[in-house]
N, C-alpha and C positions, 0 to 999 in steps of 0.2 A: 724782650719788654722786661720781663723780670730777670735781671743778670744777677741774682744772688748765690752764693754757696754755703754750704753748711757751717764753715766756719765765721762767716758773718752772723747766720743767725744764733750761733753759740754766744758770740760777742756779744749780740744785743741783749739775749738772754741774761747773759753774766752782768751787763750794765744795769738790767732793770732790778737784779739782786741787791747790786752795790746802792742804787738810789733808794729801794725800798728800805735797806737796812741803815741810812744815815741817820733817819730821824728819830727811830728808837733809839739808837746809837747816843746821840747829842742830845736827846729830850726825851727821855722815856716818859717824865709825868706829862709832857705835852701831847705825847702820842696817846696815854692812857685818856686824856681828856676828849681828845679827836675820837676815838674807839668809841667812848661813852655817849657821846654826842651823834655819832652815825648810829649807834643801836637805838636811838631817840628818832631817828628820822624816819619816816612813811617811806614804803617801797618804791614809790614814783620819785620821791626826789633824790632817791639813791640811784635809780637808773636815768635819771637826767645826769646827775653827776657823773656816771659811768660813761654816757654816751658822749658827754662833753668833752671828757677826758680823751677818749677813744679821738674823737673829730681833731681836737689840737695836736695829739701824737700822730696821726696821719698827715695832717697839715705840715708839721714839723719835719717830718719825714720827706714829705715830697719837696718841701722847700731845701732840704739839706741835700737830697739825693738828685 
């Protein structure tokens, strides 16, 4: 069922670092504003955004694989 090897896992992790680094590199001021906005959100909103992001990722992974 799960046919994934260690190099696939490392490649996925590497892509996470690349995508996470894009916005601070391209628009550091915008990222600073996003972080300030996130710091003002309550825990429930942040959790909702987190679970939504994870679900979108799982669905995308399912579609791709």
